[in-house]
KOLMARFI-244550 format. One record per residue (C-alpha): x, y, z. Coordinates in steps of 0.001 Angstrom, whole numbers, always signed. Layout:
! KOLMARFI-244550
<site><X>X</X><Y>Y</Y><Z>Z</Z></site>
...
***
This chain:
! KOLMARFI-244550
<site><X>+536</X><Y>-40345</Y><Z>-17096</Z></site>
<site><X>+1388</X><Y>-38287</Y><Z>-20446</Z></site>
<site><X>+4311</X><Y>-35608</Y><Z>-19838</Z></site>
<site><X>+1859</X><Y>-32831</Y><Z>-21193</Z></site>
<site><X>-1086</X><Y>-34239</Y><Z>-18799</Z></site>
<site><X>+1328</X><Y>-34190</Y><Z>-16073</Z></site>
<site><X>+2651</X><Y>-30584</Y><Z>-16200</Z></site>
<site><X>-978</X><Y>-29472</Y><Z>-16682</Z></site>
<site><X>-2245</X><Y>-31438</Y><Z>-13218</Z></site>
<site><X>+1056</X><Y>-29769</Y><Z>-11430</Z></site>
<site><X>+176</X><Y>-26330</Y><Z>-12673</Z></site>
<site><X>-3588</X><Y>-26657</Y><Z>-11503</Z></site>
<site><X>-2483</X><Y>-28529</Y><Z>-8191</Z></site>
<site><X>+70</X><Y>-26044</Y><Z>-7036</Z></site>
<site><X>-840</X><Y>-22830</Y><Z>-9180</Z></site>
<site><X>-2946</X><Y>-20581</Y><Z>-6624</Z></site>
<site><X>-5101</X><Y>-17977</Y><Z>-8598</Z></site>
<site><X>-4481</X><Y>-15179</Y><Z>-6082</Z></site>
<site><X>-7141</X><Y>-12900</Y><Z>-7312</Z></site>
<site><X>-9984</X><Y>-14938</Y><Z>-7299</Z></site>
<site><X>-10593</X><Y>-17162</Y><Z>-4600</Z></site>
<site><X>-10409</X><Y>-20791</Y><Z>-6476</Z></site>
<site><X>-7232</X><Y>-20813</Y><Z>-6273</Z></site>
<site><X>-6636</X><Y>-20198</Y><Z>-2890</Z></site>
<site><X>-9287</X><Y>-22660</Y><Z>-1786</Z></site>
<site><X>-7368</X><Y>-24918</Y><Z>-4122</Z></site>
<site><X>-4298</X><Y>-24044</Y><Z>-2251</Z></site>
<site><X>-6050</X><Y>-24853</Y><Z>+1108</Z></site>
<site><X>-7484</X><Y>-28443</Y><Z>+83</Z></site>
<site><X>-4043</X><Y>-29077</Y><Z>-796</Z></site>
<site><X>-2758</X><Y>-28512</Y><Z>+2609</Z></site>
<site><X>-5802</X><Y>-30484</Y><Z>+3684</Z></site>
<site><X>-5027</X><Y>-33236</Y><Z>+1704</Z></site>
<site><X>-1605</X><Y>-33700</Y><Z>+1729</Z></site>
<site><X>-248</X><Y>-36964</Y><Z>+1908</Z></site>
<site><X>-3886</X><Y>-37833</Y><Z>+2173</Z></site>
<site><X>-4508</X><Y>-41915</Y><Z>+1400</Z></site>
<site><X>-6666</X><Y>-42713</Y><Z>-806</Z></site>
<site><X>-6446</X><Y>-40104</Y><Z>-3530</Z></site>
<site><X>-4976</X><Y>-40989</Y><Z>-7252</Z></site>
<site><X>-996</X><Y>-41945</Y><Z>-7224</Z></site>
<site><X>-275</X><Y>-38500</Y><Z>-9155</Z></site>
<site><X>-2426</X><Y>-36432</Y><Z>-7273</Z></site>
<site><X>-634</X><Y>-37128</Y><Z>-4063</Z></site>
<site><X>+1130</X><Y>-33870</Y><Z>-2878</Z></site>
<site><X>+3040</X><Y>-32477</Y><Z>+406</Z></site>
<site><X>+3735</X><Y>-29132</Y><Z>+1411</Z></site>
<site><X>+7455</X><Y>-29220</Y><Z>+2400</Z></site>
<site><X>+8448</X><Y>-25720</Y><Z>+3781</Z></site>
<site><X>+7995</X><Y>-22197</Y><Z>+3046</Z></site>
<site><X>+10815</X><Y>-20473</Y><Z>+1537</Z></site>
<site><X>+12184</X><Y>-17589</Y><Z>+3124</Z></site>
<site><X>+13035</X><Y>-14416</Y><Z>+2025</Z></site>
<site><X>+16842</X><Y>-13420</Y><Z>+2408</Z></site>
<site><X>+18739</X><Y>-9801</Y><Z>+2460</Z></site>
<site><X>+15972</X><Y>-8116</Y><Z>+4080</Z></site>
<site><X>+17213</X><Y>-7501</Y><Z>+7502</Z></site>
<site><X>+15351</X><Y>-8369</Y><Z>+10855</Z></site>
<site><X>+12147</X><Y>-5477</Y><Z>+11190</Z></site>
<site><X>+9666</X><Y>-7360</Y><Z>+13202</Z></site>
<site><X>+6231</X><Y>-7741</Y><Z>+11321</Z></site>
<site><X>+2796</X><Y>-7424</Y><Z>+13579</Z></site>
<site><X>+4112</X><Y>-5681</Y><Z>+16532</Z></site>
<site><X>+4818</X><Y>-1839</Y><Z>+17542</Z></site>
<site><X>+7779</X><Y>-606</Y><Z>+17152</Z></site>
<site><X>+9310</X><Y>+2841</Y><Z>+18324</Z></site>
<site><X>+6972</X><Y>+5934</Y><Z>+19659</Z></site>
<site><X>+5329</X><Y>+9000</Y><Z>+18214</Z></site>
<site><X>+6701</X><Y>+10117</Y><Z>+15120</Z></site>
<site><X>+9011</X><Y>+7354</Y><Z>+14840</Z></site>
<site><X>+6040</X><Y>+4587</Y><Z>+15679</Z></site>
<site><X>+5528</X><Y>+1687</Y><Z>+13145</Z></site>
<site><X>+3453</X><Y>-1210</Y><Z>+12697</Z></site>
<site><X>+4261</X><Y>-3886</Y><Z>+9720</Z></site>
<site><X>+1885</X><Y>-5956</Y><Z>+8140</Z></site>
<site><X>+3015</X><Y>-9716</Y><Z>+7525</Z></site>
<site><X>+1992</X><Y>-9858</Y><Z>+4129</Z></site>
<site><X>+2617</X><Y>-13599</Y><Z>+3837</Z></site>
<site><X>-645</X><Y>-14320</Y><Z>+5667</Z></site>
<site><X>-2464</X><Y>-12954</Y><Z>+2809</Z></site>
<site><X>-5042</X><Y>-15089</Y><Z>+1527</Z></site>
<site><X>-9009</X><Y>-14363</Y><Z>-151</Z></site>
<site><X>-10331</X><Y>-14617</Y><Z>+3288</Z></site>
<site><X>-7695</X><Y>-11905</Y><Z>+4793</Z></site>
<site><X>-7783</X><Y>-9348</Y><Z>+1839</Z></site>
<site><X>-9258</X><Y>-6874</Y><Z>+4441</Z></site>
<site><X>-6692</X><Y>-5919</Y><Z>+6944</Z></site>
<site><X>-8045</X><Y>-6136</Y><Z>+10812</Z></site>
<site><X>-7766</X><Y>-2551</Y><Z>+12580</Z></site>
<site><X>-5026</X><Y>-4258</Y><Z>+14868</Z></site>
<site><X>-2741</X><Y>-5466</Y><Z>+11964</Z></site>
<site><X>-3404</X><Y>-2344</Y><Z>+9738</Z></site>
<site><X>+173</X><Y>-426</Y><Z>+9247</Z></site>
<site><X>+1148</X><Y>+2643</Y><Z>+11154</Z></site>
<site><X>+3653</X><Y>+4760</Y><Z>+9898</Z></site>
<site><X>+3112</X><Y>+7648</Y><Z>+12902</Z></site>
<site><X>+1754</X><Y>+6917</Y><Z>+16398</Z></site>
<site><X>-834</X><Y>+8842</Y><Z>+17676</Z></site>
<site><X>+629</X><Y>+12074</Y><Z>+19113</Z></site>
<site><X>+1285</X><Y>+12279</Y><Z>+22606</Z></site>
<site><X>+164</X><Y>+15744</Y><Z>+22779</Z></site>
<site><X>-3040</X><Y>+15209</Y><Z>+21331</Z></site>
<site><X>-5822</X><Y>+15895</Y><Z>+23783</Z></site>
<site><X>-9059</X><Y>+15041</Y><Z>+22785</Z></site>
<site><X>-12454</X><Y>+16007</Y><Z>+25084</Z></site>
<site><X>-15096</X><Y>+14980</Y><Z>+23002</Z></site>
<site><X>-15519</X><Y>+17722</Y><Z>+20539</Z></site>
<site><X>-13377</X><Y>+18086</Y><Z>+17420</Z></site>
<site><X>-13123</X><Y>+21283</Y><Z>+14842</Z></site>
<site><X>-11832</X><Y>+21553</Y><Z>+11675</Z></site>
<site><X>-10340</X><Y>+25305</Y><Z>+11405</Z></site>
<site><X>-11005</X><Y>+26743</Y><Z>+7890</Z></site>
<site><X>-9280</X><Y>+29562</Y><Z>+6500</Z></site>
<site><X>-7206</X><Y>+30889</Y><Z>+3558</Z></site>
<site><X>-9054</X><Y>+32148</Y><Z>+268</Z></site>
<site><X>-12670</X><Y>+31903</Y><Z>+1706</Z></site>
<site><X>-15051</X><Y>+34851</Y><Z>+2342</Z></site>
<site><X>-15154</X><Y>+34189</Y><Z>+6338</Z></site>
<site><X>-12582</X><Y>+31634</Y><Z>+8240</Z></site>
<site><X>-14844</X><Y>+29403</Y><Z>+10097</Z></site>
<site><X>-14767</X><Y>+26625</Y><Z>+12531</Z></site>
<site><X>-16459</X><Y>+23227</Y><Z>+11214</Z></site>
<site><X>-17554</X><Y>+21235</Y><Z>+14018</Z></site>
<site><X>-17202</X><Y>+17296</Y><Z>+14078</Z></site>
<site><X>-20576</X><Y>+16797</Y><Z>+14823</Z></site>
<site><X>-22013</X><Y>+19053</Y><Z>+12036</Z></site>
<site><X>-20065</X><Y>+16521</Y><Z>+9227</Z></site>
<site><X>-21068</X><Y>+13751</Y><Z>+11072</Z></site>
<site><X>-24218</X><Y>+12885</Y><Z>+9333</Z></site>
<site><X>-22515</X><Y>+12824</Y><Z>+5982</Z></site>
<site><X>-20672</X><Y>+10007</Y><Z>+6976</Z></site>
<site><X>-21384</X><Y>+7299</Y><Z>+4324</Z></site>
<site><X>-19623</X><Y>+3865</Y><Z>+3333</Z></site>
<site><X>-17204</X><Y>+4403</Y><Z>+656</Z></site>
<site><X>-15883</X><Y>+597</Y><Z>+105</Z></site>
<site><X>-12502</X><Y>-749</Y><Z>+254</Z></site>
<site><X>-9399</X><Y>+849</Y><Z>-438</Z></site>
<site><X>-5480</X><Y>+65</Y><Z>+262</Z></site>
<site><X>-2918</X><Y>+2904</Y><Z>+1619</Z></site>
<site><X>+366</X><Y>+2297</Y><Z>+847</Z></site>
<site><X>+3525</X><Y>+4496</Y><Z>+2763</Z></site>
<site><X>+5438</X><Y>+5894</Y><Z>-165</Z></site>
<site><X>+8523</X><Y>+4315</Y><Z>+2240</Z></site>
<site><X>+7592</X><Y>+992</Y><Z>+2171</Z></site>
<site><X>+10808</X><Y>-652</Y><Z>+1459</Z></site>
<site><X>+12621</X><Y>-3767</Y><Z>+1189</Z></site>
<site><X>+14144</X><Y>-3427</Y><Z>+4508</Z></site>
<site><X>+10553</X><Y>-3214</Y><Z>+6694</Z></site>
<site><X>+9027</X><Y>-6604</Y><Z>+4150</Z></site>
<site><X>+7207</X><Y>-4461</Y><Z>+2244</Z></site>
<site><X>+4818</X><Y>-4077</Y><Z>+5407</Z></site>
<site><X>+3633</X><Y>-669</Y><Z>+5274</Z></site>
<site><X>+707</X><Y>-1559</Y><Z>+3148</Z></site>
<site><X>-2991</X><Y>-2590</Y><Z>+4059</Z></site>
<site><X>-6657</X><Y>-2473</Y><Z>+2939</Z></site>
<site><X>-9487</X><Y>-1692</Y><Z>+4520</Z></site>
<site><X>-13408</X><Y>-772</Y><Z>+4254</Z></site>
<site><X>-14222</X><Y>+2554</Y><Z>+5218</Z></site>
<site><X>-16884</X><Y>+5035</Y><Z>+6117</Z></site>
<site><X>-16058</X><Y>+8716</Y><Z>+5833</Z></site>
<site><X>-17505</X><Y>+12117</Y><Z>+4428</Z></site>
<site><X>-16490</X><Y>+13020</Y><Z>+696</Z></site>
<site><X>-14729</X><Y>+16045</Y><Z>+984</Z></site>
<site><X>-16880</X><Y>+17698</Y><Z>-1998</Z></site>
<site><X>-19453</X><Y>+17633</Y><Z>+1328</Z></site>
<site><X>-17107</X><Y>+19205</Y><Z>+3243</Z></site>
<site><X>-15898</X><Y>+22074</Y><Z>+904</Z></site>
<site><X>-20067</X><Y>+22178</Y><Z>+202</Z></site>
<site><X>-20191</X><Y>+23882</Y><Z>+4072</Z></site>
<site><X>-17440</X><Y>+26767</Y><Z>+3095</Z></site>
<site><X>-17844</X><Y>+30105</Y><Z>+768</Z></site>
<site><X>-14385</X><Y>+30052</Y><Z>-1499</Z></site>
<site><X>-13328</X><Y>+32615</Y><Z>-3422</Z></site>
<site><X>-12994</X><Y>+32675</Y><Z>-6932</Z></site>
<site><X>-9408</X><Y>+32450</Y><Z>-7215</Z></site>
<site><X>-8927</X><Y>+29787</Y><Z>-4615</Z></site>
<site><X>-7382</X><Y>+26656</Y><Z>-6746</Z></site>
<site><X>-5771</X><Y>+24681</Y><Z>-4276</Z></site>
<site><X>-7146</X><Y>+22674</Y><Z>-745</Z></site>
<site><X>-4332</X><Y>+22445</Y><Z>+2180</Z></site>
<site><X>-5427</X><Y>+19704</Y><Z>+4331</Z></site>
<site><X>-3323</X><Y>+19336</Y><Z>+7868</Z></site>
<site><X>-3415</X><Y>+17608</Y><Z>+11008</Z></site>
<site><X>-2452</X><Y>+17647</Y><Z>+14095</Z></site>
<site><X>+1250</X><Y>+16447</Y><Z>+14477</Z></site>
<site><X>+2674</X><Y>+17866</Y><Z>+17727</Z></site>
<site><X>+4778</X><Y>+14952</Y><Z>+19578</Z></site>
<site><X>+7070</X><Y>+15275</Y><Z>+22686</Z></site>
<site><X>+10094</X><Y>+13349</Y><Z>+21021</Z></site>
<site><X>+11287</X><Y>+14128</Y><Z>+17898</Z></site>
<site><X>+12506</X><Y>+11184</Y><Z>+15569</Z></site>
<site><X>+15495</X><Y>+11508</Y><Z>+13448</Z></site>
<site><X>+14034</X><Y>+9920</Y><Z>+10294</Z></site>
<site><X>+10968</X><Y>+12463</Y><Z>+10222</Z></site>
<site><X>+9742</X><Y>+15834</Y><Z>+9657</Z></site>
<site><X>+7106</X><Y>+17388</Y><Z>+12631</Z></site>
<site><X>+3967</X><Y>+18321</Y><Z>+10721</Z></site>
<site><X>+1440</X><Y>+16951</Y><Z>+8573</Z></site>
<site><X>-347</X><Y>+18835</Y><Z>+5629</Z></site>
<site><X>-435</X><Y>+18117</Y><Z>+1998</Z></site>
<site><X>-1546</X><Y>+20604</Y><Z>-872</Z></site>
<site><X>-4306</X><Y>+19420</Y><Z>-3799</Z></site>
<site><X>-5804</X><Y>+21012</Y><Z>-6475</Z></site>
<site><X>-9457</X><Y>+21282</Y><Z>-6003</Z></site>
<site><X>-9722</X><Y>+18905</Y><Z>-8938</Z></site>
<site><X>-7687</X><Y>+16123</Y><Z>-7496</Z></site>
<site><X>-9622</X><Y>+16036</Y><Z>-4773</Z></site>
<site><X>-12378</X><Y>+15357</Y><Z>-6806</Z></site>
<site><X>-11409</X><Y>+12834</Y><Z>-9048</Z></site>
<site><X>-9781</X><Y>+10703</Y><Z>-6613</Z></site>
<site><X>-12883</X><Y>+10534</Y><Z>-4424</Z></site>
<site><X>-11149</X><Y>+11874</Y><Z>-1395</Z></site>
<site><X>-12757</X><Y>+11901</Y><Z>+1736</Z></site>
<site><X>-12407</X><Y>+12577</Y><Z>+5434</Z></site>
<site><X>-12639</X><Y>+8911</Y><Z>+7129</Z></site>
<site><X>-14697</X><Y>+8258</Y><Z>+10382</Z></site>
<site><X>-14784</X><Y>+4480</Y><Z>+10691</Z></site>
<site><X>-12688</X><Y>+1494</Y><Z>+9664</Z></site>
<site><X>-13622</X><Y>-1903</Y><Z>+9019</Z></site>
<site><X>-17387</X><Y>-651</Y><Z>+10882</Z></site>
<site><X>-15300</X><Y>+800</Y><Z>+14198</Z></site>
<site><X>-14596</X><Y>+3993</Y><Z>+15110</Z></site>
<site><X>-11432</X><Y>+4765</Y><Z>+13510</Z></site>
<site><X>-8229</X><Y>+3805</Y><Z>+16015</Z></site>
<site><X>-6266</X><Y>+6592</Y><Z>+17366</Z></site>
<site><X>-3192</X><Y>+5461</Y><Z>+15858</Z></site>
<site><X>-5147</X><Y>+5894</Y><Z>+12342</Z></site>
<site><X>-6207</X><Y>+9263</Y><Z>+13071</Z></site>
<site><X>-9323</X><Y>+9048</Y><Z>+15282</Z></site>
<site><X>-11295</X><Y>+11332</Y><Z>+14731</Z></site>
<site><X>-10816</X><Y>+12429</Y><Z>+10921</Z></site>
<site><X>-8346</X><Y>+11027</Y><Z>+8756</Z></site>
<site><X>-8218</X><Y>+11933</Y><Z>+4991</Z></site>
<site><X>-8011</X><Y>+8855</Y><Z>+2519</Z></site>
<site><X>-7078</X><Y>+9761</Y><Z>-977</Z></site>
<site><X>-7924</X><Y>+6794</Y><Z>-3041</Z></site>
<site><X>-4570</X><Y>+5829</Y><Z>-5388</Z></site>
<site><X>-2269</X><Y>+8238</Y><Z>-3311</Z></site>
<site><X>+410</X><Y>+6703</Y><Z>-1183</Z></site>
<site><X>-205</X><Y>+7392</Y><Z>+2753</Z></site>
<site><X>+1995</X><Y>+10471</Y><Z>+3045</Z></site>
<site><X>-893</X><Y>+12681</Y><Z>+1478</Z></site>
<site><X>-3565</X><Y>+10582</Y><Z>+3584</Z></site>
<site><X>-3307</X><Y>+13165</Y><Z>+6620</Z></site>
<site><X>-4108</X><Y>+11994</Y><Z>+10142</Z></site>
<site><X>-5810</X><Y>+13615</Y><Z>+12765</Z></site>
<site><X>-7466</X><Y>+16443</Y><Z>+10540</Z></site>
<site><X>-8179</X><Y>+19321</Y><Z>+11577</Z></site>
<site><X>-7117</X><Y>+22079</Y><Z>+9142</Z></site>
<site><X>-8354</X><Y>+23018</Y><Z>+6271</Z></site>
<site><X>-6909</X><Y>+26183</Y><Z>+4043</Z></site>
<site><X>-8099</X><Y>+27363</Y><Z>+372</Z></site>
<site><X>-5206</X><Y>+28300</Y><Z>-1897</Z></site>
<site><X>-4064</X><Y>+29927</Y><Z>-5266</Z></site>
<site><X>-1379</X><Y>+28819</Y><Z>-7417</Z></site>
<site><X>+1094</X><Y>+30722</Y><Z>-5617</Z></site>
<site><X>+1499</X><Y>+28440</Y><Z>-2439</Z></site>
<site><X>+4696</X><Y>+26988</Y><Z>-1464</Z></site>
<site><X>+4676</X><Y>+23604</Y><Z>-984</Z></site>
<site><X>+4366</X><Y>+22019</Y><Z>+2888</Z></site>
<site><X>+7401</X><Y>+20624</Y><Z>+4721</Z></site>
<site><X>+5567</X><Y>+16933</Y><Z>+4434</Z></site>
<site><X>+5517</X><Y>+17419</Y><Z>+847</Z></site>
<site><X>+8983</X><Y>+18232</Y><Z>+1016</Z></site>
<site><X>+9809</X><Y>+15173</Y><Z>+3247</Z></site>
<site><X>+8422</X><Y>+12565</Y><Z>+802</Z></site>
<site><X>+9503</X><Y>+14450</Y><Z>-2315</Z></site>
<site><X>+11860</X><Y>+11140</Y><Z>-3213</Z></site>
<site><X>+9354</X><Y>+8660</Y><Z>-2333</Z></site>
<site><X>+7124</X><Y>+10370</Y><Z>-4608</Z></site>
<site><X>+8852</X><Y>+10691</Y><Z>-7965</Z></site>
<site><X>+9539</X><Y>+13965</Y><Z>-8010</Z></site>
<site><X>+11506</X><Y>+14493</Y><Z>-11167</Z></site>
<site><X>+12973</X><Y>+17805</Y><Z>-9183</Z></site>
<site><X>+14447</X><Y>+15504</Y><Z>-5810</Z></site>
<site><X>+16032</X><Y>+12637</Y><Z>-7594</Z></site>
<site><X>+19126</X><Y>+12995</Y><Z>-5766</Z></site>
<site><X>+17237</X><Y>+12587</Y><Z>-2528</Z></site>
<site><X>+16328</X><Y>+9127</Y><Z>-3295</Z></site>
<site><X>+14585</X><Y>+7860</Y><Z>-244</Z></site>
<site><X>+16268</X><Y>+10135</Y><Z>+2625</Z></site>
<site><X>+14719</X><Y>+12929</Y><Z>+4336</Z></site>
<site><X>+16569</X><Y>+15313</Y><Z>+6542</Z></site>
<site><X>+16567</X><Y>+18814</Y><Z>+7667</Z></site>
<site><X>+19676</X><Y>+19149</Y><Z>+5645</Z></site>
<site><X>+17835</X><Y>+18088</Y><Z>+2098</Z></site>
<site><X>+15034</X><Y>+20133</Y><Z>+3185</Z></site>
<site><X>+17570</X><Y>+23406</Y><Z>+3628</Z></site>
<site><X>+19347</X><Y>+22192</Y><Z>+302</Z></site>
<site><X>+17029</X><Y>+23736</Y><Z>-1677</Z></site>
<site><X>+14884</X><Y>+27015</Y><Z>-2693</Z></site>
<site><X>+11407</X><Y>+26279</Y><Z>-1620</Z></site>
<site><X>+9414</X><Y>+24993</Y><Z>-4484</Z></site>
<site><X>+5559</X><Y>+25786</Y><Z>-4948</Z></site>
<site><X>+2904</X><Y>+23089</Y><Z>-4526</Z></site>
<site><X>+1790</X><Y>+23548</Y><Z>-8149</Z></site>
<site><X>+5552</X><Y>+22168</Y><Z>-9008</Z></site>
<site><X>+4960</X><Y>+18678</Y><Z>-7432</Z></site>
<site><X>+3164</X><Y>+15922</Y><Z>-9093</Z></site>
<site><X>+48</X><Y>+13915</Y><Z>-7798</Z></site>
<site><X>+1854</X><Y>+11774</Y><Z>-5355</Z></site>
<site><X>-245</X><Y>+8689</Y><Z>-6887</Z></site>
<site><X>+525</X><Y>+4985</Y><Z>-6412</Z></site>
<site><X>+1939</X><Y>+3166</Y><Z>-9761</Z></site>
<site><X>+1236</X><Y>-27</Y><Z>-10996</Z></site>
<site><X>+3204</X><Y>-2629</Y><Z>-8473</Z></site>
<site><X>+3293</X><Y>-6116</Y><Z>-7738</Z></site>
<site><X>+5741</X><Y>-7931</Y><Z>-5086</Z></site>
<site><X>+5768</X><Y>-11478</Y><Z>-4255</Z></site>
<site><X>+4621</X><Y>-12379</Y><Z>-428</Z></site>
<site><X>+5117</X><Y>-15923</Y><Z>+35</Z></site>
<site><X>+7144</X><Y>-19092</Y><Z>-1429</Z></site>
<site><X>+6445</X><Y>-22450</Y><Z>-608</Z></site>
<site><X>+8181</X><Y>-25696</Y><Z>-1558</Z></site>
<site><X>+5745</X><Y>-28692</Y><Z>-2443</Z></site>
<site><X>+6310</X><Y>-32365</Y><Z>-3368</Z></site>
<site><X>+4088</X><Y>-33185</Y><Z>-6057</Z></site>
<site><X>+4005</X><Y>-36918</Y><Z>-7637</Z></site>
<site><X>+7572</X><Y>-36885</Y><Z>-6555</Z></site>
<site><X>+8576</X><Y>-33483</Y><Z>-8275</Z></site>
<site><X>+9664</X><Y>-30721</Y><Z>-6266</Z></site>
<site><X>+8039</X><Y>-27618</Y><Z>-7457</Z></site>
<site><X>+7645</X><Y>-23759</Y><Z>-5587</Z></site>
<site><X>+4516</X><Y>-22043</Y><Z>-5319</Z></site>
<site><X>+4987</X><Y>-18189</Y><Z>-5241</Z></site>
<site><X>+2282</X><Y>-15921</Y><Z>-4439</Z></site>
<site><X>+2069</X><Y>-12333</Y><Z>-4033</Z></site>
<site><X>-138</X><Y>-8926</Y><Z>-4732</Z></site>
<site><X>-601</X><Y>-6731</Y><Z>-7429</Z></site>
<site><X>-1967</X><Y>-2940</Y><Z>-6794</Z></site>
<site><X>-1977</X><Y>+640</Y><Z>-7536</Z></site>
<site><X>-2198</X><Y>+2361</Y><Z>-10725</Z></site>
<site><X>-5750</X><Y>+3563</Y><Z>-12591</Z></site>
<site><X>-6113</X><Y>+753</Y><Z>-15295</Z></site>
<site><X>-6241</X><Y>-2696</Y><Z>-15313</Z></site>
<site><X>-3592</X><Y>-5198</Y><Z>-16617</Z></site>
<site><X>-3674</X><Y>-8578</Y><Z>-18384</Z></site>
<site><X>-82</X><Y>-8780</Y><Z>-18681</Z></site>
<site><X>+1723</X><Y>-8819</Y><Z>-15484</Z></site>
<site><X>+4792</X><Y>-11014</Y><Z>-15867</Z></site>
<site><X>+7534</X><Y>-12566</Y><Z>-13674</Z></site>
<site><X>+11093</X><Y>-13351</Y><Z>-13883</Z></site>
<site><X>+13538</X><Y>-15378</Y><Z>-11598</Z></site>
<site><X>+16825</X><Y>-13400</Y><Z>-12409</Z></site>
<site><X>+18235</X><Y>-10310</Y><Z>-13738</Z></site>
<site><X>+19520</X><Y>-12144</Y><Z>-16937</Z></site>
<site><X>+16327</X><Y>-14513</Y><Z>-17379</Z></site>
<site><X>+13049</X><Y>-14077</Y><Z>-19662</Z></site>
<site><X>+9639</X><Y>-12737</Y><Z>-18159</Z></site>
<site><X>+7098</X><Y>-14921</Y><Z>-18517</Z></site>
<site><X>+3324</X><Y>-14179</Y><Z>-18116</Z></site>
<site><X>+2189</X><Y>-14821</Y><Z>-14479</Z></site>
<site><X>+451</X><Y>-17974</Y><Z>-14501</Z></site>
<site><X>-2804</X><Y>-17125</Y><Z>-12163</Z></site>
<site><X>-4575</X><Y>-13677</Y><Z>-11513</Z></site>
<site><X>-7765</X><Y>-12014</Y><Z>-12568</Z></site>
<site><X>-7100</X><Y>-8068</Y><Z>-11957</Z></site>
<site><X>-10786</X><Y>-6441</Y><Z>-11323</Z></site>
<site><X>-9863</X><Y>-3511</Y><Z>-9210</Z></site>
<site><X>-7066</X><Y>-250</Y><Z>-8714</Z></site>
<site><X>-8495</X><Y>+513</Y><Z>-5216</Z></site>
<site><X>-7050</X><Y>-2340</Y><Z>-3260</Z></site>
<site><X>-4939</X><Y>-5218</Y><Z>-4110</Z></site>
<site><X>-5206</X><Y>-8352</Y><Z>-6328</Z></site>
<site><X>-3428</X><Y>-12133</Y><Z>-5389</Z></site>
<site><X>-1709</X><Y>-13329</Y><Z>-7925</Z></site>
<site><X>+588</X><Y>-17072</Y><Z>-8023</Z></site>
<site><X>+3028</X><Y>-18924</Y><Z>-10240</Z></site>
<site><X>+4826</X><Y>-22297</Y><Z>-10262</Z></site>
<site><X>+8651</X><Y>-22116</Y><Z>-10472</Z></site>
<site><X>+10444</X><Y>-25254</Y><Z>-11130</Z></site>
<site><X>+14145</X><Y>-23652</Y><Z>-11100</Z></site>
<site><X>+16868</X><Y>-25716</Y><Z>-12924</Z></site>
<site><X>+19460</X><Y>-25962</Y><Z>-10346</Z></site>
<site><X>+19677</X><Y>-24937</Y><Z>-6359</Z></site>
<site><X>+20803</X><Y>-21358</Y><Z>-6087</Z></site>
<site><X>+20128</X><Y>-18088</Y><Z>-5258</Z></site>
<site><X>+16817</X><Y>-16612</Y><Z>-7334</Z></site>
<site><X>+15764</X><Y>-12898</Y><Z>-7733</Z></site>
<site><X>+11628</X><Y>-12567</Y><Z>-8268</Z></site>
<site><X>+10639</X><Y>-9554</Y><Z>-10118</Z></site>
<site><X>+7586</X><Y>-8371</Y><Z>-11448</Z></site>
<site><X>+6902</X><Y>-6278</Y><Z>-14446</Z></site>
<site><X>+4288</X><Y>-5155</Y><Z>-16780</Z></site>
<site><X>+4609</X><Y>-5837</Y><Z>-20348</Z></site>
<site><X>+3638</X><Y>-4121</Y><Z>-23564</Z></site>
<site><X>+1096</X><Y>-1840</Y><Z>-22218</Z></site>
<site><X>+1463</X><Y>+1570</Y><Z>-21867</Z></site>
<site><X>+1052</X><Y>+1807</Y><Z>-17895</Z></site>
<site><X>+3324</X><Y>+3566</Y><Z>-15343</Z></site>
<site><X>+5495</X><Y>+1351</Y><Z>-13180</Z></site>
<site><X>+8550</X><Y>+3619</Y><Z>-12153</Z></site>
<site><X>+9109</X><Y>+1492</Y><Z>-8807</Z></site>
<site><X>+8405</X><Y>-1987</Y><Z>-10925</Z></site>
<site><X>+11111</X><Y>-866</Y><Z>-13574</Z></site>
<site><X>+14138</X><Y>-144</Y><Z>-11415</Z></site>
<site><X>+13331</X><Y>-3793</Y><Z>-9233</Z></site>
<site><X>+12491</X><Y>-1689</Y><Z>-6232</Z></site>
<site><X>+9940</X><Y>-4642</Y><Z>-5166</Z></site>
<site><X>+11967</X><Y>-7631</Y><Z>-6665</Z></site>
<site><X>+12594</X><Y>-10170</Y><Z>-3572</Z></site>
<site><X>+15115</X><Y>-12871</Y><Z>-3185</Z></site>
<site><X>+15292</X><Y>-16685</Y><Z>-2407</Z></site>
<site><X>+17534</X><Y>-19268</Y><Z>-1610</Z></site>
<site><X>+16648</X><Y>-22313</Y><Z>-3518</Z></site>
<site><X>+18334</X><Y>-25847</Y><Z>-1731</Z></site>
<site><X>+16554</X><Y>-28530</Y><Z>-3434</Z></site>
<site><X>+15216</X><Y>-29225</Y><Z>-6649</Z></site>
***
C-alpha cells in the first residue's frame, strides 16, 4: 500500500466523526470487526485499550454523593455516542438535591409580586395547558471542573411553558425592566461549598431572546424531584446556576434591583469582571467583602463556545498504534468550522479531523486521530482559530485534559 493511501485508510478507520453518526457507526464497526478474519491485511484493526485521563482526582461518576445543597451527580462523559446524546433522567447531572423541607401536597403556586398592578398567585394548573415540547437543550453547571471530570453537564428533551406565556398572565407596570425568578431552597443541613437561596435576575429582553421556559417534563416524563419538580427554569445557553429549580417566585423589578445571593455566589464562575479575584471559590466571607452590586452590573451568565476530550482509545491498525480522541463541543451563539486541537502547550494547533457543528442548543461530538512521536505525558487542549468567537475557558486551558502514552 502506498504511504499516502495507508495514511488515508488509517484516518478513516480510526477517525470518529463525532458530530455525525456515521463516524461513531464506523467506530462500532471497528470494534465489531476488531481482529476479524477474512478482512484484507491492511484493514485488520484491534482495539487495545482505553487510555485514562490523569491528575483529575477520584470524584465518582454516575453515583449520587452528598446530600441537600451538597448533593452531586456527575455524568460519565466517556460513555457518549450518537445514541446517547440525550441524557436519561436518572443520569442527568445534579448540582443540588431536592430540599428535604420541600412539601408538595398536589398543588403548586408561583407568587408574583413587585412592579405589578397587583400581587397574585399563579396556580400551576392554570399554566400547565401552555406547556409545549421545546426541543433538546444542554445545561452545564458553572462549576463544572476537571476535579469532577467535567461531568456536571447533560442534555435532555424538554417540555415546558415559555416564560412569555407566564408573563402574559401578569399586569406589569411600565417601569419594570427586570424579572427575578426564584425557587424553594430550604435545606435542613448547610453545605460549606454553597450559599442557601436560589434566584436570578434577568432583563425581560434576555428571557425573550434566550427562549427561557418553565420545564414541566424531561425526556417525556414528569420532571424528577431532584431536577426541580414541578417547575424548573431553563434558560437555553445560560449556565445551570441561572436555571432555577422548584420555581415558586417571580418578582418584577427595575434597574436599581440589587444582585441576588445566587448571582454573588457564582460571580467568579460566570466570568463577571468585577469578581476576578474570586476565582472559582464562593464563601460567606467573600460575599461580605464587597459592597452589594446591582443586578444590572452583572453580565449574562451565558456559556461560551467550549470543547473537551471525553475518551481516548489505543488502536492497532495494520501494525501501527494510533490513538483515537473523542470529545464534545457545546455552548456559544454561533457555529464554528475552525475547531483546533494540540497535544502539549508548546505544540502547534491543528484542525480537528472529524466533526459537523450544526447546533448551539446541545453538544456536538468530534474526533481526532493522534500519532505521538514518543511515549510521555500529553496535554490535550482545544481552541477555536481565527473566528470572532468568545472562548474564555478554552483560552485559559480550563477544559484541557492530560493522558500518559506508554506505547507508540
